[in-house]
Residue, then its C-alpha position, 0 to 999 in steps of 0.5 A: m500500500g505504501i509504494e502505490f500510494a506514493g505513486y498516485f500521490l506524485l501523479a496527482l501532484l504532477i496533474l495539479f501542477i499542469i492544471v495550475k500552469l495552464f490556468a495561470w498563463p491566461i491570467k498573466i496575459l489578462f493582468k498584463l493587458i489590464v496594467n498596460g491599459v491603465l498605464g496607457a490611460m495615464l500616458l494619454f492623460l499626460v498627453n491631454l494635459v500637455g496638449a491642452s495648450f496646443g488644442l490637442a485632446i485625445g479621448i480616453n476610453a477603453v480602445t485608446a487606453l488599450i492601444a496606448g497600453f499595448f503599443g506603449v509610446p508608439g501607440v500614443i504617437f499613432l493616436i496623436i497622428f490619427k487625431l491630427f489628420l482625421 
């Protein structure tokens, strides 16, 4: 009973480890997107703060925050260029 029990215990630990790894990966990606979205919104706020004196304002919503958060500074530059030309 001792050897079989130890084998089943190790197999259960291995399966539990695999399941935790599979579920942790999407949560990490979701968390990273949320953090990047918040940072993008803060960067857009700074652009709006500075751009107010030049008549430039970019609306802060979920789409613009995720573009700025996902692409970072190039995303914000894209949004500024998009706002200037359209």
